C-alpha positions in Angstrom: -183.4 62.5 -0.5 -184.7 62.0 3.0 -182.5 63.7 5.6 -183.1 63.9 9.3 -182.6 66.8 11.8 -180.5 66.4 14.9 -181.7 67.8 18.3 -179.6 71.0 18.1 -180.9 71.7 14.6 -184.6 71.5 15.5 -186.3 74.9 16.1 -189.4 75.6 18.2 -192.4 76.0 15.9 -190.8 74.1 13.0 -193.1 71.7 11.3 -193.5 69.2 8.5 -196.4 67.6 6.6 -197.2 64.7 4.2 -200.3 64.0 2.1 -201.6 60.6 1.2 -204.9 59.3 -0.3 -206.3 56.3 1.5 -207.1 53.4 -0.9 -209.4 50.4 -0.3 -206.4 48.1 -0.6 -204.9 49.9 2.5 -207.7 48.4 4.6 -206.9 44.9 3.4 -203.2 45.5 4.2 -203.9 46.9 7.6 -206.1 44.0 8.5 -203.6 41.5 7.2 -200.6 43.0 9.1 -202.4 43.7 12.4 -204.9 40.9 12.5 -207.6 43.5 12.9 -210.9 42.1 11.6 -213.5 44.5 12.8 -216.2 44.4 10.1 -216.7 48.1 10.4 -213.3 48.7 9.1 -213.0 46.0 6.5 -213.5 46.6 2.8 -216.9 45.5 1.6 -215.2 43.2 -0.9 -213.7 41.2 2.0 -217.1 40.3 3.3 -219.5 37.9 1.8 -223.3 38.2 1.5 -224.9 39.2 4.9 -221.5 39.9 6.4 -221.1 43.0 4.3 -220.7 46.2 6.2 -223.0 49.2 5.5 -219.9 51.4 4.8 -216.2 51.2 4.7 -214.4 53.1 7.5 -210.7 53.5 7.7 -209.3 52.2 11.0 -208.2 55.1 13.2 -204.8 53.5 13.8 -204.2 53.5 10.0 -204.7 57.2 10.2 -202.2 57.3 13.0 -199.7 55.4 10.8 -199.7 58.3 8.4 -198.7 60.6 11.3 -195.9 58.2 12.0 -194.6 58.6 8.4 -194.3 62.4 8.9 -192.2 61.9 12.1 -190.1 59.1 10.6 -189.4 60.8 7.3 -189.5 64.5 7.9 -189.6 65.8 11.5 -187.2 64.9 13.0 -186.8 62.1 10.4 -184.8 58.8 10.1 -183.4 57.7 13.5 -186.3 59.1 15.5 -187.6 57.0 18.4 -191.1 57.3 19.8 -191.5 57.8 23.5 -195.2 58.8 24.1 -198.2 59.7 22.0 -201.8 60.9 22.8 -204.2 61.1 19.8 -207.8 62.0 19.7 -209.8 60.8 16.7 -212.4 63.4 15.7 -214.1 62.2 12.5 -214.5 59.1 10.3 -212.3 58.6 7.3 -213.3 56.5 4.2 -211.3 55.1 1.3 -210.7 57.8 -1.2 -210.2 60.6 1.4 -207.0 62.6 0.9 -205.3 63.1 4.3 -202.6 65.6 5.2 -200.7 64.7 8.4 -198.7 67.5 10.0 -196.5 67.9 13.1 -195.2 71.0 14.9 -192.4 71.2 17.4 -193.8 72.5 20.7 -190.9 71.8 23.1 -187.2 70.6 23.4 -185.8 68.9 26.5 -182.1 68.5 27.6 -182.4 64.7 27.5 -182.5 64.9 23.6 -186.3 64.5 23.3 -188.7 66.7 21.4 -192.4 67.5 22.0 -194.7 67.5 18.9 -198.2 68.5 18.2 -200.1 66.4 15.7 -202.9 67.0 13.3 -204.5 65.0 10.4 -207.0 66.8 8.2 -209.0 66.0 5.0 -208.5 68.0 1.8 -211.4 70.3 2.8 -209.6 71.2 6.1 -211.8 69.0 8.4 -209.7 67.7 11.2 -209.9 63.9 11.7 -207.2 63.5 14.4 -205.3 65.7 16.8 -202.8 65.0 19.6 -199.4 65.4 21.0 -196.4 63.3 21.9 -192.7 63.1 22.7 -189.9 61.5 20.5 -186.2 61.0 20.9 -184.4 63.0 18.2 -181.8 61.3 16.0 -178.3 61.3 17.4 -176.5 60.8 14.1 -176.9 62.3 10.6 -178.9 60.0 8.3 -179.4 60.9 4.6 -181.2 58.4 2.4 -182.1 58.3 -1.3 -185.6 57.5 -2.3 -186.2 54.0 -1.2 -187.6 51.5 -3.7 -190.0 49.7 -1.4 -191.5 46.6 -3.0 -195.0 46.9 -4.3 -197.6 44.9 -2.4 -200.4 43.2 -4.4 -203.6 42.6 -2.5 -205.2 39.3 -3.4 -208.8 40.2 -4.1 -211.2 38.0 -6.0 -214.3 40.0 -6.8 -215.3 38.8 -10.3 -216.7 35.4 -9.1 -218.9 37.2 -6.6 -220.8 38.7 -9.5 -221.2 35.3 -11.1 -222.5 33.7 -8.0 -224.9 36.6 -7.3 -226.3 36.5 -10.8 -226.7 32.7 -10.8 -228.6 33.0 -7.6 -231.4 34.9 -9.4 -232.3 31.7 -11.3 -233.9 28.5 -10.1 -231.5 25.6 -9.6 -230.6 23.9 -12.8 -231.5 20.1 -13.0 -228.0 18.6 -13.4 -226.8 15.1 -14.1 -223.8 14.5 -11.9 -221.9 11.6 -13.5 -220.3 9.1 -11.1 -220.0 11.3 -7.9 -218.3 8.7 -5.8 -215.2 10.4 -4.5 -214.8 13.3 -2.1 -214.2 16.0 -4.7 -217.1 15.3 -7.0 -219.7 14.4 -4.4 -218.8 17.4 -2.2 -218.9 19.7 -5.2 -222.3 18.5 -6.1 -223.7 18.8 -2.6 -222.3 22.3 -2.1 -223.6 23.5 -5.5 -227.0 22.1 -4.5 -226.9 23.8 -1.0 -226.0 27.1 -2.7 -229.1 26.8 -4.9 -227.2 26.5 -8.1 -228.1 23.0 -9.2 -230.8 20.3 -8.6 -228.5 17.3 -8.8 -229.4 13.8 -10.0 -226.6 11.5 -9.0 -225.9 9.1 -11.9 -223.7 6.3 -10.7 -223.4 3.1 -8.7 -225.6 3.6 -5.6 -223.5 1.6 -3.2 -220.4 3.6 -4.1 -222.2 6.9 -3.7 -223.6 5.8 -0.3 -220.2 4.7 1.0 -218.6 8.0 -0.2 -221.3 10.1 1.5 -220.9 8.2 4.8 -217.1 8.5 4.7 -217.2 12.3 4.3 -220.3 13.1 6.3 -222.5 14.2 3.4 -226.2 14.1 3.6 -227.5 12.9 0.2 -230.6 11.0 1.4 -233.0 13.4 -0.3 -231.1 13.5 -3.6 -232.3 11.5 -6.6 -230.0 8.7 -7.7 -230.0 7.2 -11.2 -228.5 3.7 -10.8 -225.9 2.4 -13.4 -223.3 -0.3 -13.4 -220.1 1.5 -14.5 -218.5 4.7 -15.8 -219.5 4.1 -19.4 -223.1 3.5 -18.5 -223.1 6.6 -16.3 -221.9 8.8 -19.1 -224.4 7.4 -21.6 -227.3 7.7 -19.1 -226.4 11.4 -18.4 -226.6 12.2 -22.1 -229.9 10.3 -22.4 -231.3 12.3 -19.5 -230.6 15.6 -21.5 -232.6 14.2 -24.4 -235.4 13.2 -22.1 -235.6 16.7 -20.8 -234.8 15.7 -17.2 -231.6 17.7 -16.9 -230.3 20.9 -18.5 -226.6 20.6 -17.6 -224.0 17.9 -16.9 -221.4 17.8 -14.2 -218.4 15.4 -14.4 -217.7 13.3 -11.4 -215.2 10.6 -10.7 -214.6 9.3 -14.2 -212.1 10.0 -16.9 -213.0 13.1 -19.1 -212.6 11.0 -22.3 -215.3 8.6 -21.2 -217.8 11.4 -20.7 -216.9 13.2 -23.9 -217.1 10.0 -25.9 -220.9 9.9 -25.3 -221.3 13.7 -25.6 -219.8 13.9 -29.1 -221.5 10.8 -30.6 -223.1 11.6 -33.9 -226.1 9.6 -33.0 -227.6 10.3 -29.6 -224.9 12.6 -28.4 -225.1 16.3 -27.5 -223.3 17.6 -30.5 -224.3 20.8 -32.2 -222.9 22.6 -35.2 -220.1 23.7 -33.0 -217.0 21.8 -32.1 -216.6 21.3 -28.3 -214.0 23.3 -26.5 -213.2 24.1 -22.9 -213.0 27.6 -21.6 -211.2 28.5 -18.3 -212.7 31.5 -16.6 -210.1 32.9 -14.2 -210.6 35.5 -11.4 -207.1 37.1 -11.4 -206.3 39.6 -8.6 -206.0 43.1 -9.9 -208.4 42.5 -12.9 -211.9 44.0 -12.7 -213.3 41.3 -15.0 -212.6 37.6 -15.5 -209.9 36.4 -17.9 -211.0 33.6 -20.3 -208.5 31.1 -21.7 -209.2 28.5 -24.3 -208.6 25.7 -25.2 -206.7 24.1 -22.4 -208.5 20.8 -21.9 -210.1 19.2 -25.0 -208.5 20.1 -28.4 -204.9 19.0 -28.3 -203.5 20.5 -31.5 -206.4 22.4 -33.1 -206.2 23.2 -36.8 -207.6 26.5 -38.1 -211.1 25.2 -38.5 -211.1 24.0 -34.8 -209.8 27.4 -33.7 -212.7 29.1 -35.3 -215.0 27.2 -33.1 -212.8 27.7 -30.0 -212.8 31.4 -30.6 -216.6 31.6 -31.1 -217.3 29.4 -28.1 -215.1 31.7 -25.9 -216.8 34.8 -27.2 -220.2 33.4 -26.4 -219.2 32.6 -22.9 -217.7 36.0 -22.4 -220.9 37.6 -23.6 -222.9 35.4 -21.3 -220.9 36.7 -18.2 -221.6 40.3 -19.2 -218.6 41.3 -21.4 -220.6 42.9 -24.1 -217.9 43.0 -26.8 -215.1 40.6 -25.8 -211.6 41.5 -26.9 -209.9 38.3 -28.1 -206.1 38.0 -28.2 -204.9 35.0 -30.3 -201.6 34.1 -28.7 -198.3 33.1 -30.2 -194.6 33.6 -29.2 -194.4 36.8 -31.3 -196.7 39.5 -32.5 -195.7 39.4 -36.2 -196.7 36.9 -38.8 -193.9 34.5 -39.3 -194.4 31.6 -41.8 -192.0 29.5 -39.7 -194.4 29.7 -36.7 -197.8 28.3 -37.9 -199.7 29.7 -34.9 -199.0 33.3 -36.2 -200.6 32.5 -39.5 -203.7 31.0 -37.8 -203.9 34.1 -35.6 -203.8 36.4 -38.6 -206.5 34.4 -40.4 -208.8 34.3 -37.4 -208.4 38.1 -37.1 -209.4 38.6 -40.7 -212.3 36.1 -40.4 -213.7 38.2 -37.5 -213.4 41.4 -39.5 -215.4 39.7 -42.3 -218.1 38.5 -39.9 -217.2 34.8 -40.0 -216.6 35.0 -36.2 -219.2 37.2 -34.5 -219.7 39.0 -31.3 -216.2 40.1 -30.4 -213.0 41.8 -31.6 -210.3 39.4 -32.5 -206.6 40.3 -33.1 -203.4 38.3 -33.4 -200.8 37.2 -33.4 -200.1 38.7 -30.0 -197.5 37.6 -27.5 -198.7 37.2 -23.9 -197.2 40.4 -22.7 -198.7 42.7 -25.3 -202.0 40.9 -25.2 -202.7 41.9 -21.6 -200.4 44.8 -20.8 -201.0 48.1 -22.5 -197.5 49.5 -21.8 -195.9 46.4 -23.4 -198.1 46.8 -26.5 -197.2 50.5 -26.8 -193.5 49.8 -26.4 -193.7 47.6 -29.4 -195.7 50.0 -31.4 -198.8 47.8 -31.7 -201.9 49.6 -32.7 -204.9 47.4 -31.8 -208.2 47.5 -30.0 -207.3 44.2 -28.3 -203.6 44.6 -27.5 -203.2 45.4 -23.8 -206.9 44.9 -23.1 -207.7 41.2 -24.0 -210.6 39.6 -22.2 -210.1 36.3 -23.9 -206.8 34.5 -24.7 -206.7 31.8 -27.3 -203.8 29.5 -26.9 -202.0 27.8 -29.9 -202.6 24.4 -28.4 -203.8 22.5 -25.4 -200.3 22.3 -23.7 -199.7 26.0 -23.8 -203.2 26.9 -22.7 -203.2 24.4 -19.9 -199.8 25.6 -18.6 -200.9 29.3 -18.9 -204.1 28.7 -16.9 -202.4 26.7 -14.2 -199.5 29.2 -13.9 -202.0 31.9 -13.2 -203.7 29.8 -10.6 -200.6 28.5 -8.7 -198.3 31.4 -9.2 -200.6 34.5 -9.5 -203.3 33.3 -7.0 -206.0 33.3 -9.6 -209.3 31.5 -8.8 -210.4 29.1 -11.5 -213.7 27.8 -13.0 -214.6 26.6 -16.5 -217.1 25.0 -18.8 -217.1 22.8 -21.9 -218.9 24.8 -24.6 -220.4 23.7 -27.9 -222.8 20.9 -26.6 -226.5 21.2 -26.3 -226.2 22.0 -22.6 -223.3 23.3 -20.4 -220.9 20.7 -19.2 -218.9 21.2 -16.0 -215.6 19.4 -16.1 -214.0 20.0 -12.7 -210.6 18.8 -11.4 -209.8 17.1 -8.2 -207.4 20.0 -7.5 -210.3 22.5 -7.7 -211.3 24.0 -4.4 -214.9 24.7 -3.1 -215.1 28.1 -4.7 -213.9 26.8 -8.1 -216.6 24.2 -8.1 -219.3 26.7 -7.1 -218.1 29.2 -9.7 -218.3 26.5 -12.4 -221.8 25.7 -11.4 -222.7 29.4 -11.5 -221.1 29.6 -15.0 -223.4 26.7 -16.1 -226.4 28.6 -14.8 -225.4 31.8 -16.5 -224.5 30.2 -19.8 -227.6 28.0 -19.8 -229.6 31.2 -19.6 -227.6 32.7 -22.4 -228.3 29.7 -24.6 -232.0 30.0 -23.9 -232.4 33.8 -24.2 -229.3 35.2 -25.9 -229.0 37.6 -23.0 -226.6 37.8 -20.0 -227.8 37.7 -16.4 -225.0 40.2 -15.5 -224.9 43.9 -16.1 -222.6 44.8 -19.0 -219.0 45.5 -18.0 -217.2 48.6 -19.2 -213.8 47.0 -19.6 -215.2 44.8 -22.4 -216.6 47.6 -24.4 -214.8 48.9 -27.5 -213.1 52.2 -26.8 
């Protein structure tokens, strides 16, 4: 319970204190609520590249807000109104510091006001703020139960920063950009080029590319153009350029995905390997330290067991490429028990056993798992699931394209996830971007192509291993 003290109940020398540890997220929240964007007091994660501050410093008025909590909750408590305050800030505070804010009554006045002395100190006793002020004491008794204040989630996207930084260590990848003659595709190619991720060759109808560049103010004068007559010719020419050694990745432009894939999967002259093609979404979900991979949500409509083996293996390889050393793969269904009436549960159980027997390599596979117990450890524990994957999945394998596509887009549009993705299983990485993708999604997909291309060539990741992907 939180209970206030009325003026006549307050005694000289009485005091109260509260302790709080400052989190990095508090800096984001303070900046968002106040509009305070001083780079010295923003988290490093909020700043890109050369805007990064040397150290994170807690804004002094955030420290003062902790003092406000003591006055508003404890002394005198709910119903108190501030009149004056003078605070001197003595030392810097950084995220992780545990602060104790305390107030002491130093005076009482007939007009119902109370004088207070303030102090905020670190756990080691070092004072970081001192001061004094006057408040109007409550005039009516207020007694409150513990208030269930809604949790605030800070939208932070840090996983893609690691991808972009790693990709920048490699020379730009020669890339066939197929029919880049609308705003989304041409802008994406130009921005990936300017970011040093690709060396684009624009495969399309030159006049359409020129008109698009003029319309949207894009300078493509120095970019190579491979002239073709239509979409089908563009897709065929891009595939041929891979065989000629001119490009090492392909980026979809303004043409239907089926037209491009038709030429990629041809038995003669295509880019097929022993693997079946599948698409892998790589999502940067706020609150997750590593990306979440979802497959297949774009190519295989109703995959059978054989197709799912390739889908799982492709996703594991991409996860390893981005630094998840031993990916944990959750094969999704509506339930977490095998039910012959639900075919996806049988596929999931077989895939798990195939991974145990080494028929799927490089990751830990378990299923069937429902979405909740695949990603939430408490949900898995509540259902008694004993698994290395349950609650900790890095990769989610959907039963079919419809469920995978809905899952990925729900995370993007309802949970503020950032998206990127690749088509895996061809001789080179294939970027299949959507017109709904923003600039960062296009750059992240280009970075993925860089990183996965390096993995195909060397079998190694450009990124440092991540702890969350390791087997406990």
